[in-house]
N, C-alpha and C positions, 0 to 999 in steps of 0.2 A: 371547820371551814365548810365541809360538805353539808353538815347539818344546817348551817345558816343559809347557804345557797338553796338547799332543798326547801326549807321553810318559806323562803321568798317565792320560789317556783310554785309551790302548792297554794300560797296565798293568792298569786295571780290567777291560777286556774280556777280556784273556788270563787274568786271575785268576778272573773269574766269567763264563765263556762261556755256561753254561746260563741263568743269570739274565738275561744280555743278550738271548739269543734269545727267552726267554719274554716279556720286556717288549716286544720288537719284535713278537712274535706277537700280543700283546694289542692293540697299536696297529693291526696289520693287520686284526684282527677288527673293530675299530671302523670302519675304512675300508670293509670289505666290507659291514657292516651298512647303510652309507649308500648303497650302489650302487643299490638300488631307486628312490632319489630322482633318479637320473641323468637329465638332460634334454638335448635337442638344440635348436638354434635355426637355422632356415634362412630366416628372414624377410628381406624386401628391406631393411628398416632395418638389418640386421646388416652390410650391405655399403655403407653410406653413411658419410659423415664425421660425427664428433661435433661438436655445436654448429655445424652447417652452416646458414648463413642461407638457402641455396637450398632445403634440405630443409624448413625452417620455412615458407618461402614456398610450397613445393609442397603442404604440408598445408593451408595457408590457402586455396589455390586449390581444392583438393579440397572443402573445406567450402563455399566460395562458390558453386561451380557444381554441387555435389552429384554430382561425378564420381569415385566411389570405384573400388575395384578391380573387375575383371570377369573372367569366364571366357569363353573362346571355344570353340565347338564347330564345327569345319569339317565340312561335309557334302557329299560327292560321290556321288550315287546311281549305281547301275549302269544304270538306265534313264534316260530323258529327265527332267530336273528338272521341267520345266513340263508334267507330265502329271498327270491327276487322282489316280491311285494314289500317285505319288511325293509330291505335295503333301499328300495325306491322311496319308501316313506321316510326312512332315515335321511336319505339324500335331500329330500324336500325340506326337512327340518334343518339339516346342515346349511343348505343354501340360504334359508331365511335368516338363520342366526348369524351367518357370515356377513350378511348385509346390514347388521345392526351397527349404528354409528359408534365408533370407538373400538370396534373389534378389528385388529390388524391381521390376525391369522387364526386358524381353527385347526385343532388336532382331533382326529377321529379315526376310526378304522377305515373310513373311506378315503382319507387323505395321506396317511403315513406311507412311505415307500415300502414295498414288499421286496425282501431280499432273499427269501427262502422258498418262494412259491412260483416257480421252482427256484432252487439255489442259483444265484448269479455268480459269474466270474467277476473279478475286479474290472476287467475291460468292459463287460456288460454293464456293471454298476456305473462306471464313468460315462458310458455312452448315453445313458438315460435311465429314468426310474419308472417303476410301475406301481400302481396301487390297486385297491379292490375294485375300482370302477374300470380298470383297463380291460378291454375285450379279451376274452379267452382265459381270464384268471380262474384258477381252480379254487372255489370257495372252501373246500375241505382242507386243502393245503394252507390257504390263508388263515383259516381258523386255527390250525395247528401252529402256525407261525406266531400268531397273536398270543397263544397260550404258552409257548415254549421259548420263543426267541429272546435272547438277552435284552433286546431293545424294547420289547413290548410286553413281556411277561409281567402280570400284575400292574399294568399301567392303563390300558384302554379296553381290556376285556377281562371280565371277572373269571374266576376258576370254573364257574358254572357254564361258561360259553354263551350265556344269554344276556348278561349285564355289561353294557358298554358305557363309555363316557365321551362326551364332546367337550373339549376344553377350548373356551373362547379367550384367546390371549388379547388383553387390552393394551392400548397405547400407553407407553410410559409417559407420565406427566413430568417431563424434565423441568418445566418452569416451576412447578411446585417444589421439586427437590432443590432447585437453585435458591428459591425464596426462603425455604426453611433453613438451608445452610447459611445463607446471608444473615437471617434473623438471629440464629444461634451464635454466630461469630460476633455480631454486634452486641448481643445481649451479654456475652461473656466479657467483651471489652468494657461494657458499661459497668458490669459487676466489679471488674478490676480497676475501675476508675481511669481507663485508658481511652474512652470514647470521647472525642472532642465535640462532635455534633450529634446530640441526642435526637434531633429532629429526623435524622436519616433513619434511625431505628424505628421511630414512630411511623414513618412513611413505609418502611419495609413491612412492618406488622400490619398496617392497614392494607397494603397491596396483597399480602398473604391471606388476610381475612376475606377480602373480596374474591380472590382466586379460589379459596376453599369453598366459599358459598356457591360460586358458579359451578365448580367441579362436583360438589355434593349434589346439587340439583341435577346436573347432567348424569351422574352415576345413578341417581334414583330413577330418572326417566329411562335409563338404559335397562335397569333391572325390570322395571314395569314392562318395557317393550319385550324383553326376553320372556317374561312370564306370559305375556299375551300370546306370543308365538307358540310357546310350549303348550299352553292350554288347548290349542287346536288339535294337539296330537295325543292328549291324555286318554282318549277313548281307545287308542291302539296300543298303548304301552304305559307302564308305570314309570313316571318321570319326576325327577326332583331337580331343583336348581340349588347349586351350592356355590361357595366362594366368598371371600371377604367382602366384596362389594355388595353381594346379596345380604350377607349378615348385617352389614352396616345399615342397609336400607330397612331391614326388619327391626333392627334395634331402635331406629327412630320411631317406628310404629309402637314398639314396646314402651318406650319412654312416654310417648303421647298418651297411650292407653293407661299407663300407671298414674300419670298426673291426673287424668280425668277420674279414674276409678278411685284412687286413694283420696283425692280431694273431696269427691262427692261422698264416699263412704265415711270418711273421717268427720265431715261436716254433719252428716245425718246422725252419726254416733254421738258427736258432741252435743247436739241439740237434745237428743233423748236423755243423755246422762244428766245434763244440766236441769232439764225439766223434772227428772226423777229426784235429784238431790235437793234442789231449792224450791221447786213448785211455785215459782214466781216468774212471770214473763220478763220482768226487768232483768233478772239474773240469768236469763237465757239470752236475751237480745244483746245486752251490753258486752258480756264475754265473747259472744260470737262476732260482734262487730269489731272488737279489739283484735281478735285472732285473725280474722279475714283481712283487716287493715294491714297487719304486719306482713302477711303473705303477699298481698297485692302490692304493697310498697316495695318489697324485695323483688318480686317479679317485674315490676315496672322499672326498677333500677337496673336489673340485669338486661332488660330489653333495651333501655336507652344506651347503655354502654356496650351493647353487643357481647355480653358475657354468656357464652353458650353452655347450656346444661348437658350433662352426660347421664348415662344410666345410673351412675353413682351419685353425682351431685344433685340430680333432680329429686332425690329423696329428702332434700332439705325442706320441701314444701310440706309434706305430711309431718315431718319431725318438728318444724317450726309451729305448725298448728297445735300440735300436742303440747309442746313446752310452753307456748304462749298461754294456753288454757290452764296449765298447771300453775303458772304465776298468778293469773287473775283469780283462780279459785281460792288461793290463800287469802287474797284481799277480800273477796266476798264473804268467806267464812268468818274472818275477823270482824268485818263490818256488821254482820248479823249478830255476832256475839256481843259487840258493843251496843247494838240496837236493843237487844234483850236486857242487857245488864244496866244500861244507863238510859232509862226512858226519858229523863229530863233534858238530855242533851239536844241541842239544835242540830239540824241536818248538816250545817257547815262544820260543827264541832265533831259530829260523828265521822264525817268524811276526812277531816283533817287528822283526827287522832288515829284513824285506821291506817292511813298511808304513812304517818309518822312512826307508828308502831311496827309496821311491816317493812319499811324501806331498807333497814340495815340487813335483816336476814335475807330478803329478796336480792339485795345488791350483792351480797356475798355468794349466794347460790348462783347468780348469773356469772359472777367473776370466776368462780371455780369451774363452772361449765365452760366458760370461754377458754380457760387454761387447758382443759381436756381436749376441746375441739381444736384449739390452736396446735396441739401436738401432731395433728394430721398434716400440717403444712410441711413438715420435714420429710414426708414420704417420697418426694420427687416424682410422684405419679400425679399428673395434672388433674384428673377428676377427683382424686382424694384431696389434693390441695384445695381445689375449688370448694369441695364439700366442707372442709374445715373453715375456710374464709366465709362462705355463705352462712354457716351456722354461727360463727363468731359475730358477724355483722347482724344477723337476724336476732340473736339473743339480746344484744344491746338494744336493738329497735323494739323488741317485744317488751323489755323492761320499761323503756321510756313510754311506750303506748299504754301499758298497764297502769302506770302512775299518772297518766294524762287523761285517757278516755274515761276510765271508771270514775274518778273524782268529778270530772266535768259533767258527765252524764248524770250522776247521782244528784249533783247540785240542781239539775233541771227537773228533778222528780221530787214530789212531796214526801216529807218524812212519814206522814201517816200511812202511806202505802206499805212501808216497812213494818209499822206498828200493827197494822191489820194482819199482815202475814205472820208476825210474831205472836200476836194475840190469838189468832185462830189456830195456829199450830200449838200454842200452849194449852188449849182446851181440848186437845185431841190426843189420841195415842201416838200421833207423830211427835208430839212434844216430849212424850216419855222416851221415845226412841232417840230424840235429839239430845236429851240429858243423859241417856244411857247408850252411847254409841257402841258399835261393834268393836271399836278399838279398845274398849275397857276389858274385853275378854283377853286381849294380849297382855295388858298390864297385870291382870290377875294371875295369868299363867306365869309371868315373870316372877311375881311375888311368891307363888306357891311352888313352882317347878323351875326355879332359876338354874339349878344344877344341871338339869336336862338340857337347857338352852346352851350352857357352856360346853357340855360334852358333845352335843350334836354339832356345834360350831367348830369344835376342834377336829372332829372326824371329817367334816366337810372341808376344812382347810387342808388336812392331810391328803384326802382324796383329790382335791383340786390341784395341790402342788404336784402330786404324781401325774395327774392328767396333763398338766402344763408341759411336763417333760416329754410327753407323747404327741405334742402338737406337730402338725406337718403342713406344708404349703402345697404339696403335690395334689393336683386335682385335674379332672378331665374337662376340657373346654366343652365337650359335647353335653356334659351333665348340667350345663348352665341353662338348658332349654328343655321344655316339656317334650316328651316323646311324640306328641301329636303335631308338633311344629315341623314345617318343611326343613328348617335348619337342622334339627335333630335327625330327621329321616334321611336327608341328603348326606350329612356327615357320616351317619352310620353306614350307608351303602359304600361311600368312598373309603371309609376306614377299613371295612371288613372285606370288600370285594375288589377294590381298585387301588391297593397299594399304600393306604394310610392317609392321614389328614395333615398333620403338622409338618411344615417344611424345616429342614436343617441343611445348611450349605457348609461345605468345608472348602475353603480357598487356600491353595498352596502356591507360594511363589517358588521359582526354581532355586534350589539350594546349590550354590556354586561348589561347595565342598563335597557334595554328593556326586560322585563321578558316574559317567555313563556306564563304565565297565562294571560297576557294583551291581547293577541290575541287568546288564547285558548277558552275563555268563551264568547267573544264578538259576538253576533248574530250567534251563532253556533247551527245549527239544529242537529248536530251530536256530541254534547258535551259528550254524554255518552261513546263515543269511545276514549276519551282522556286518555291516559295511566297515565297521571300525576294527574288525578282527582280521586284519591282513587279507581282506577280500576285496576284489575289484568292485567298487560301489555301484557300478553300472551293469555288472555281469548279470545280476538277478532280474534286471529290468527287461531282458530280452523277451521272455515269454509274453509279456503284455504289450511290448512295442510293436509286435507284428501287426496289430490293428491301428498302430500309430495314433493313440488318443492324445498324446502330448508331445509330439515330435518337435514342435516349435516353442516349447515352454521351458523356461529355466526353472528347474524344480525347486531351487532355493531362492527364487527372486524375492520372496516375501521377507526372508530373514537375512539374506546375504549368503554368499557361497561359503564363507568361512565358518559361520556360526548359525546353523539351523536352530529353530526353536526346540528347546529340550523336550517339551511335552509331546511333540509329534515325532518322537524318535522311539525306537524299540525300548531303550532304557527308560525313558519317561513313561511310556505306556505300561511297562511292566510294574513300575512303581505304583502307578494309579491302580492297576489291576489288583495288586496285592491288598491295597487299602479297600478297594471295591469288594473283593471277596470276603474280607474280614467283616465289613459292614453288613453284608448280606447274611452273615452267620449269626448276627445279633437278633434275638427274638423280638425286641422292641421295634426293630427297623422293618419297614415295608419295602417299597420300591427304591432301588438305588440306581442312579444314572450318572454316567461319567464317560470319559474318553475310553475307558476300559471296554465299553460295549463295542465301540468301533474296532478295537484291537481283537476282541473275541470273534466278532463277525468276520473280519478280514482274515484272521488266522484259520477260522473254520472254512472259509470259502477257498482260500488259495494255498492253505497248508503252511503259511508263514509270510511275514511281511518284513521288509527291510526299510531303513531310514529314507532311502530315495523314493520308494513307492509311497511311503507315508507323506513325504513332503509334497509329492505330486498330487496325491489324493486330496490333500488339504486345499490345493489350488483348483483341481479340475472336477471334483465330484459335483453332480447336479445339485442345484439349489435345494431341492426337497430333501436330499440325503444329507447334505452338509448342515442344513438347519436343524435336522433331527439328531445327528450323531456328533457334530463338531462344535458348531457355533455356541450352543448353551454351556459348553464346558471348557472352552479354550479362549484365552485372550493372548494372541500372539504378541501384541504390542507390549504387554506387561510381562510376557513369558510366565503366564499364570494359568493354573487350571482350577476348575471348580467341580467338586463332587456334590451332587444334590441327592438327598434322601428324604423320604417321608416316614414319619413316625406313626406307629399305631397308637392313637390316643386312647384306645380302649384296652391297651395292654394293662393287666391288673397290677403289675409291680413296677410301673413306669416311674422312674426317678430322673427327671430331666437333667439336673445339674450333674448327677453321678454318671449318667450316660455320656454326656459331653466330655467329662473328665476322663472316663475310661477310653474313649476314642482318641482323645488327645495323647494320653500316655502311651497307647499302642503305637501311634504314628511316630512319636518322638523316640520311643524305646527301640523301634525297628530301624531307626536311622534314616527315615524317609523325609524328615523335615526337622528343622530346628524350631525352637519356641517362637522366634521372631519371624519365621517364614510361614507360620500356620495360623489361620484365623477361622473362627466359627461364626456363622451368622444365620439368618433365617428367623421365621416366626417363633420357633421353639426357643431360641436364645433370647429374643426380645421378651417373650411371655415369661420365661424363667427369670429374667432380670427383674421384671415387674414384681413377680411373686416374692423373690428373695429380698427385694428392697422393702416391700411392705412388711415382711416378717421382721427384718433387722431393725427398720426404723420405728415401727410401732411397738414391738415387744420390748426393745431396748429403751424406748423413751417413756414407756408406761411407768417405770420406776421414777424417772425424772418428774413426770406429771404428779405422781403421788407425793414426792418430796415438795413440789411447788404448792400443792394443796395443803400439805402439813404445815408449811410455813404460813400460809394464809390462815389456817386454823389458829396458829399461835398468835397472830396479829389480831384476829377476830375475838378469840376467847381470852387472850392475854394470860394464857397458862399452858405450859408444855404438857402438864398432866392431862388437862382437858383435851388438848389436841391429840395426844396419843390415844385416848379413849375414843375420840370421835373418828379417827382415821381407820380403826380396826374394821368396822362393818363394811366400809367402802372397799378396803383391800380384799376382804373375804368375798364380797360380791364379784369383784373383778377376777380373782383367782378361781372362784367357783365356776363362772361361766366359761373361762378359758379351759379349766380342767374338764368341764363337761364335754367340750368340743374334743379335747384330746382323748378322753376315755371312750367316747363313742365314734371316734375316727372321722369327725367332721373337719375337713381341711380348712385352713385359713385361705380366703381369697380376697379379691379387691373390695368386697362388701363386708364380709364377716370380720375382717381385720379391724374394722372400726368399732366393733361391739365393745371392746374393752374400754376404749376412750369414752364412748357414750355412757357406759355403765358408771364410770368414775364421774363423768360430768354431770349426769342427771341424778345418779344415786346419792351423791354427796349432798344434794339439795335437802333431802329428808333429814340427814344428819344435822345440818346447820339449823334448820327450822326447829328440830326437836330440842337440841342442846340450848338454843336461844330461849325457847319457851320454858324448858325445865329450870333454867337458872332464874328466870323471872318468878316462876311458881315457888321455887325454893326460898326466895327472898321473903315470901309471905309468912311462912311459919317455921322454916328450917327443917321440915319433915320430909325426908327423902321419899318414903313410900307414898305419902299423900301427894307430894309434888309429881311423882310419876303418874299416878292415877289422873290427876288434873291435866297434866300435859297430854296424856293419851286421849282424854275426852275432848280436848280443845284442838291443839295443833295436830294431834294424832289423827283426828277425823279428816282434816284437810289433806294430810299426807296420804291417808287411805284413798280418799276420793281421787286425788291427782295421780296416784300410782295405778289405780284401777283404770283410769282413763288412758294413761300412757301404755299400760300392758295391752289393753284391748285395741288401742290405737295402732300399736305396732303389729298386732295380730291381723289387722286388716290387710297387711302386706302379703298375706297368703293368696290374695287375688291377683298377684303379679304374674306376668308371663315369663319373668326372668327368675330362674331358680335361686341364684344367690340373694335376690331381694327377699324371697320367701324365707330363706334361712336367716337372713339378717333380721327380719321382723320377728320371727319366732324366738331367736336367740336373745335379741334385745328385750323382748317381753319377759323371757325367763330371767334375764339379768335384773330387770326392774323388780320382779317378784322377789328375788333374793335380796335386793337392796331394801325393799320394804320390810321384809322379815328381819333383816339386820337392824333396821332403824327402830322397829317396834318391839323386838325381843332381845337381841344381843346388846344393842346400845344401852337400853335402860338397865339391863343386868350388870353391865360393866360399870355404869355410873353408880349403882347401888353397891357394887363390890369395892370399887376404888374410892368412892366419895371424893371426887376431885374438886368440888366447889368449897370455897372457904365460907363458913356460915357467919352471918352478921350477928354480932352480939347486941 
């Protein structure tokens, strides 16, 4: 059925080549017109799981505690930080940054309330707050407070006393959170078949897309504005800008740069290679037009449908160029072989026989590649899913264009152009090289040293298998960037000097079964102040009521007189303090912030706190103090507390999942929360979820992909024995590259996790082409050795050309500004090299050893 339809298709193309190319040209113009709509996406949501409950909870926590995204500006002056001139300069910078649109508050050494400079009583604290700009403040005392206070240590002043940070807190985008929540709810309903009106989902998605576009542009302008302000102060200090919003803006620049650099470099490389290989302008122009048409059509399509590319999915451009060229080179090589061997054929017959001869092996190579790339769709990571779909669609398009543009273009060219090239080459040394290609060295080595090939392959398989067991997904986000970038430098300062980079939040709901007495009497040097221990609850209030700071206030008005909020009681604060102290003891953990800081400060200042004082403090503390010590860590409405900590991303033995589980076990084992009352969130959890999902989905599905390709081999070759022989080199290449990563400690990440699928998808192409040609050659004389040499000198040459192009094409990715892309390019190039060796050495040796083909009598 397929053969009959394909013959009719080729007949139309060869009969109407001009009309065919004109129609393609019109489609191409349509695609190009859409390119101005092309957009990129580098938001943090693009790197998270779809329908991730942890992500939903993270957004809920952001709304509850009004803790949205933020920008960090690190500031290290050339002069002493605590001098009048430097502080005045810092104040000017602070004021300009605070005026930036979208900045709702700013934390710096100039703004935070001073509680120890000198030490305040609770009454003084309630009466009003002071900061570094308050007249009469002792800078020496303030510096000491920033370095040693539980509230500020390792937060806004580095241990060197010179490096500080300004945190620009950005407005929480509640509309975006609501739209995302609504979209996910409707999407899940649609998936379950419970959505009655699909149009509602479409409208929500469209509204979300519009909102994200506007928000992205706004965020980008904000970052540019912050950088413009900062640039004015760089002569006085070493300054870096950090934060997710800044990283997002820079990632857009990285993607744009990679698209331009990769596209240009790959095109130049392809032109040079085609010119060297074929030495004919027609076999440079036609393949290049075909490859560029495939990419432009895909880019036009994603632009029209507003399918936004990420740092991962944008790699489809370079990859599609390379694979498109690989397909067309096989056609060109076969066409030139027919042109040399069959001088009497007409141009139409040459073209027709070429495409008929190559359609089945090319079709199956594309199908197997599609199977491999389709495996990426199950990752649940949107950029990886997009990459899989884009490559799947692109491969099909590249196949169609190769079997359309090449035959149509050749029909418009005279046959004698080919003969001249063939004839002139036949009279030169180049002709000798053509008849004795480099691939014959491989076949001769297999004939003479086949045992060595088997032994080396076995050792590689063993080493690769061992390396696979050592694979890991733990990696440092900071290592994704060159050390010359502001992202790296800023993150490095924050990580080493200012309390760590990656956030982790622990949210605990009040456990009803955990009584106040459990934590009220345990190791309590101030137990006599406990109002629940047969003590008059208002007796201890007398010392601070002399100044009457809350004489007309009901201390329990927020919670009700009978049931004050648990976390603002002595029992609740002791529970938080115990967790807080444990977290600070962990080497991976940097700055820890919680209600325990309020408790430590209050206890340090007054010698002890009781529940009545705590309840009144919650109501009457100045806004500056309350926003620093209470609001980010307490939700009175939910009777919930939050402990925030930052992780040192540079800690050498950091294992994110193990760290979270260790903390969880401690809290539960100490009886401070039940499993259902404890929840972890933050960027560390989301990032770890992404890595774990990549590992489980891709490594586990690799076997499924190989099984699928094996079944396709059985259908294609109609022999289980041939299929078994053909699948071995592909498995070895995939295991080899994963083993290489494991042996040398290269972690899997959102880019390198796709290497195995690409290895299988592209590497198997060589196997199909070689087996297909070997079987045809064997039908000539039944001689396995001679058939191997002929296959190597014909299809082997095309395999060598395409593999070299693919290897060096991926090597061009070393020009990227994104480190995972560099590793991706180098590892994929190495994988393609292993796949080429497997196809030219191991595969023919296995064929000679097993002799899977039935000889025709």
